C-alpha positions as semicolon CSV with decimal commas, in nm:
position;residue;x (nm);y (nm);z (nm)
1;X;5,040;3,304;4,770
2;X;4,732;3,297;4,994
3;X;4,521;3,519;4,769
4;X;4,427;3,226;4,539
5;X;4,350;3,000;4,837
6;X;4,082;3,230;4,977
7;X;3,769;3,044;4,860
8;X;3,682;2,689;4,754
9;X;3,610;2,804;4,398
10;X;3,942;2,987;4,367
11;X;4,123;2,681;4,489
12;X;3,938;2,458;4,243
13;X;4,004;2,702;3,959
14;X;4,384;2,684;3,991
15;X;4,404;2,317;4,091
16;X;4,695;2,153;3,905
17;X;4,623;1,782;3,961
18;X;4,287;1,615;3,985
19;X;4,161;1,258;4,003
20;X;3,869;1,155;3,785
21;X;3,648;0,850;3,793
22;X;3,792;0,735;3,461
23;X;4,135;0,708;3,634
24;X;4,011;0,433;3,868
25;X;4,017;0,055;3,826
26;X;3,830;-0,157;4,077
27;X;3,974;-0,501;4,165
28;X;3,705;-0,770;4,197
29;X;3,741;-1,120;4,338
30;X;3,528;-1,395;4,187
31;X;3,514;-1,728;4,371
32;X;3,406;-2,042;4,195
33;X;3,123;-2,231;4,360
34;X;3,003;-1,950;4,584
35;X;2,629;-1,909;4,601
36;X;2,639;-1,602;4,830
37;X;2,900;-1,329;4,840
38;X;3,154;-1,359;5,126
39;X;3,281;-1,059;5,320
40;X;3,659;-1,026;5,342
41;X;3,727;-0,952;5,715
42;X;4,067;-0,778;5,661
43;X;3,930;-0,564;5,375
44;X;3,614;-0,394;5,506
45;X;3,350;-0,351;5,241
46;X;3,523;-0,586;4,990
47;X;3,381;-0,926;4,903
48;X;3,455;-1,250;4,728
49;X;3,180;-1,247;4,475
50;X;2,961;-1,529;4,355
51;X;2,971;-1,542;3,977
52;X;2,603;-1,441;3,976
53;X;2,690;-1,119;4,160
54;X;2,964;-0,999;3,926
55;X;2,735;-0,833;3,674
56;X;2,544;-0,650;3,948
57;X;2,867;-0,526;4,098
58;X;3,003;-0,414;3,759
59;X;2,675;-0,236;3,690
60;X;2,692;-0,058;4,025
61;X;3,041;0,058;3,951
62;X;2,942;0,174;3,607
63;X;2,657;0,379;3,751
64;X;2,913;0,556;3,968
65;X;3,139;0,624;3,673
66;X;3,398;0,352;3,732
67;X;3,422;0,168;3,400
68;X;3,736;-0,038;3,445
69;X;3,778;-0,349;3,655
70;X;4,049;-0,609;3,706
71;X;3,942;-0,969;3,779
72;X;4,103;-1,209;4,022
73;X;3,977;-1,566;4,023
74;X;3,953;-1,807;4,316
75;X;3,908;-2,164;4,187
76;X;3,733;-2,453;4,355
77;X;4,027;-2,690;4,297
78;X;4,404;-2,616;4,320
79;X;4,697;-2,834;4,220
80;X;5,076;-2,813;4,181
81;X;5,065;-2,669;3,833
82;X;4,764;-2,437;3,873
83;X;4,596;-2,617;3,584
84;X;4,258;-2,450;3,637
85;X;4,412;-2,107;3,566
86;X;4,408;-2,169;3,191
87;X;4,079;-2,375;3,184
88;X;3,851;-2,213;2,928
89;X;3,563;-2,298;3,161
90;X;3,753;-2,161;3,466
91;X;3,619;-1,904;3,709
92;X;3,780;-1,600;3,545
93;X;3,710;-1,713;3,190
94;X;3,340;-1,767;3,256
95;X;3,314;-1,440;3,447
96;X;3,486;-1,262;3,158
97;X;3,251;-1,407;2,897
98;X;2,943;-1,309;3,100
99;X;3,075;-0,956;3,166
100;X;3,156;-0,893;2,802
101;X;2,824;-1,039;2,687
102;X;2,639;-0,795;2,910
103;X;2,853;-0,482;2,890
104;X;3,060;-0,517;2,575
105;X;3,293;-0,218;2,529
106;X;3,113;-0,018;2,802
107;X;3,352;-0,164;3,055
108;X;3,726;-0,225;3,028
109;X;3,819;-0,561;3,176
110;X;4,176;-0,635;3,283
111;X;4,266;-0,983;3,408
112;X;4,540;-1,086;3,646
113;X;4,765;-1,349;3,483
114;X;4,930;-1,540;3,762
115;X;4,917;-1,878;3,930
116;X;4,930;-1,813;4,306
117;X;4,553;-1,840;4,355
118;X;4,550;-2,167;4,154
119;X;4,848;-2,357;4,293
120;X;4,830;-2,581;4,601
121;X;5,163;-2,438;4,721
122;X;5,061;-2,071;4,671
123;X;5,361;-1,969;4,462
124;X;5,329;-1,784;4,128
125;X;5,483;-2,057;3,913
126;X;5,590;-2,416;3,864
127;X;5,794;-2,543;4,158
128;X;6,071;-2,802;4,128
129;X;6,265;-2,901;4,447
130;X;6,153;-2,587;4,620
131;X;6,259;-2,359;4,333
132;X;6,026;-2,159;4,110
133;X;6,114;-2,266;3,757
134;X;6,133;-1,961;3,534
135;X;6,099;-2,105;3,186
136;X;5,843;-2,369;3,266
137;X;5,630;-2,102;3,428
138;X;5,652;-1,877;3,122
139;X;5,471;-2,128;2,909
140;X;5,189;-2,157;3,161
141;X;5,155;-1,777;3,178
142;X;5,118;-1,765;2,802
143;X;4,846;-2,028;2,813
144;X;4,659;-1,843;3,087
145;X;4,676;-1,510;2,895
146;X;4,544;-1,671;2,575
147;X;4,252;-1,830;2,765
148;X;4,165;-1,483;2,905
149;X;4,185;-1,327;2,557
150;X;3,952;-1,594;2,417
151;X;3,704;-1,508;2,686
152;X;3,710;-1,138;2,601
153;X;3,979;-0,961;2,808
154;X;4,062;-0,608;2,694
155;X;4,404;-0,632;2,859
156;X;4,595;-0,898;3,046
157;X;4,821;-0,823;3,339
158;X;5,100;-1,076;3,400
159;X;5,188;-1,040;3,766
160;X;5,408;-1,341;3,850
161;X;5,737;-1,142;3,820
162;X;5,890;-1,421;3,616
163;X;6,172;-1,303;3,391
164;X;6,054;-1,273;3,032
165;X;5,684;-1,290;3,115
166;X;5,574;-0,993;2,899
167;X;5,758;-1,121;2,594
168;X;5,613;-1,471;2,640
169;X;5,258;-1,339;2,685
170;X;5,289;-1,104;2,385
171;X;5,413;-1,386;2,168
172;X;5,144;-1,626;2,286
173;X;4,868;-1,366;2,227
174;X;4,996;-1,279;1,880
175;X;5,039;-1,638;1,778
176;X;4,677;-1,711;1,884
177;X;4,545;-1,415;1,682
178;X;4,492;-1,173;1,969
179;X;4,718;-0,891;1,858
180;X;4,465;-0,635;1,977
181;X;4,470;-0,750;2,339
182;X;4,689;-0,510;2,547
183;X;4,940;-0,601;2,815
184;X;4,959;-0,418;3,151
185;X;5,296;-0,519;3,294
186;X;5,328;-0,561;3,667
187;X;5,669;-0,417;3,589
188;X;5,790;-0,318;3,937
189;X;5,606;-0,545;4,174
190;X;5,776;-0,550;4,512
191;X;5,791;-0,819;4,780
192;X;5,573;-0,617;5,013
193;X;5,412;-0,665;5,354
194;X;5,127;-0,450;5,225
195;X;4,988;-0,751;5,029
196;X;4,873;-0,948;5,337
197;X;4,498;-0,877;5,317
198;X;4,492;-0,972;4,951
199;X;4,648;-1,308;5,031
200;X;4,371;-1,371;5,283
201;X;4,110;-1,266;5,032
202;X;4,241;-1,481;4,750
203;X;4,364;-1,777;4,965
204;X;4,704;-1,724;4,801
205;X;4,960;-1,727;5,081
206;X;5,262;-1,950;4,997
207;X;5,279;-2,271;5,197
208;X;5,655;-2,253;5,215
209;X;5,915;-1,981;5,190
210;X;5,822;-1,641;5,044
211;X;5,826;-1,463;4,706
212;X;6,148;-1,266;4,754
213;X;6,338;-1,463;4,489
214;X;6,109;-1,332;4,216
215;X;5,935;-1,023;4,348
216;X;6,141;-0,705;4,384
217;X;6,347;-0,588;4,682
218;X;6,194;-0,256;4,784
219;X;6,540;-0,119;4,862
220;X;6,651;-0,114;4,496
221;X;6,496;0,170;4,292
222;X;6,749;0,142;4,006
223;X;6,667;-0,230;3,973
224;X;6,301;-0,136;3,956
225;X;6,369;0,093;3,663
226;X;6,563;-0,189;3,486
227;X;6,262;-0,419;3,540
228;X;6,033;-0,161;3,387
229;X;6,273;-0,110;3,091
230;X;6,261;-0,482;3,021
231;X;5,884;-0,489;3,018
232;X;5,877;-0,194;2,778
233;X;6,130;-0,365;2,549
234;X;5,927;-0,693;2,560
235;X;5,610;-0,518;2,442
236;X;5,417;-0,396;2,744
237;X;5,153;-0,141;2,646
238;X;5,127;-0,011;3,004
239;X;5,351;-0,030;3,304
240;X;5,279;-0,060;3,673
241;X;5,436;0,014;4,009
242;X;5,305;-0,193;4,300
243;X;5,240;-0,101;4,583
244;X;5,167;0,269;4,534
245;X;5,162;0,478;4,850
246;X;5,508;0,385;4,977
247;X;5,650;0,392;4,624
248;X;5,551;0,736;4,497
249;X;5,914;0,811;4,407
250;X;5,920;0,515;4,172
251;X;5,595;0,607;4,009
252;X;5,736;0,952;3,937
253;X;6,069;0,821;3,810
254;X;5,899;0,564;3,589
255;X;5,671;0,819;3,433
256;X;5,945;1,071;3,369
257;X;6,184;0,816;3,226
258;X;5,955;0,601;3,006
259;X;5,666;0,832;2,924
260;X;5,440;0,524;2,911
261;X;5,083;0,484;3,030
262;X;5,154;0,423;3,396
263;X;4,943;0,238;3,650
264;X;4,982;0,233;4,028
265;X;4,829;-0,038;4,243
266;X;4,698;0,105;4,568
267;X;4,714;-0,233;4,734
268;X;4,512;-0,415;5,001
269;X;4,728;-0,319;5,300
270;X;4,718;0,046;5,206
271;X;4,339;0,022;5,176
272;X;4,288;-0,168;5,500
273;X;4,500;0,072;5,711
274;X;4,277;0,360;5,604
275;X;3,962;0,159;5,678
276;X;4,094;0,054;6,024
277;X;4,191;0,408;6,122
278;X;3,862;0,549;5,994
279;X;3,670;0,286;6,194
280;X;3,850;0,402;6,508
281;X;3,764;0,761;6,433
282;X;4,132;0,859;6,405
283;X;4,101;0,997;6,051
284;X;3,828;1,124;5,818
285;X;3,807;0,851;5,553
286;X;3,680;1,058;5,266
287;X;3,940;1,330;5,287
288;X;4,225;1,085;5,344
289;X;4,127;0,868;5,048
290;X;4,101;1,166;4,813
291;X;4,434;1,293;4,937
292;X;4,599;0,953;4,877
293;X;4,456;0,918;4,528
294;X;4,565;1,268;4,440
295;X;4,920;1,200;4,561
296;X;4,939;0,886;4,349
297;X;4,814;1,083;4,047
298;X;5,047;1,372;4,126
299;X;5,339;1,133;4,127
300;X;5,269;1,043;3,769
301;X;5,013;0,764;3,759
302;X;4,766;0,774;3,470
303;X;4,543;0,508;3,623
304;X;4,500;0,378;3,977
305;X;4,399;0,026;4,070
306;X;4,235;0,072;4,410
307;X;3,981;-0,094;4,637
308;X;3,860;0,259;4,717
309;X;3,737;0,306;4,356
310;X;3,366;0,249;4,414
311;X;3,341;0,476;4,716
312;X;3,584;0,737;4,584
313;X;3,377;0,773;4,269
314;X;3,092;0,903;4,481
315;X;3,319;1,164;4,641
316;X;3,488;1,293;4,327
317;X;3,348;1,598;4,149
318;X;3,142;1,531;3,840
């Protein structure tokens, strides 16, 4: 077996799985009202962007070969119903319009369809007496998705983990004349401790309780497959497993079972642990990142949402 491992070129020649720049999707945070970009302390190298910086950042990514982004908005004002999430003049909507005006079809823009960044309580839906109301939230998610489609989204990604969200969003988009806008389902999104840096970045930590009544229990892989099956039946064009690194088994099982375009979200905690260890000199960042991304691809992911995208693109072979 060692004969074909003898030189770098031999190893490259027989390599079975590879990551390309086109596999990568970079998450970007856009904060309303910022005049200067703000560093995110728990996510080294990542920023909350001023709207004026988004086009520069998108252009930089495009120059490196990363041509897909997913937008997360941070509004100036929050309220109990997350009303600004569907405002056609909201932070994501305006960012979308400007991005599509400048880049057109040269960049694929996904948008996160959720409410946690927009609600004063930090939960992903409408709250009544401490309970997240499923059906009331569905209507809001549909409105948010349509507002993103109007602004130019190529694909919307409902992430609230509210039962029926893909069907509601698909119906809302179709009724509004946006049949061509795709849906990336956050199909198996788990209640994970790996999300903590994101919540700091997006100011989206819940003010009471947690999200375990609607996000998935990581101990239940069969339930995760049922969740994915529901999204497929409701009209998802792509499915997702989130997080990625501790959930490689689910990525593989989802790909084998459903044979759908499959995304994995290499989340903030996974990113920040690598950055922290590299900063201490305990690991070589480049080789670890490439190994992680390859493992996610090897498990079955067709696309990887990762905060490493911009840097990894410089390390990947042309």
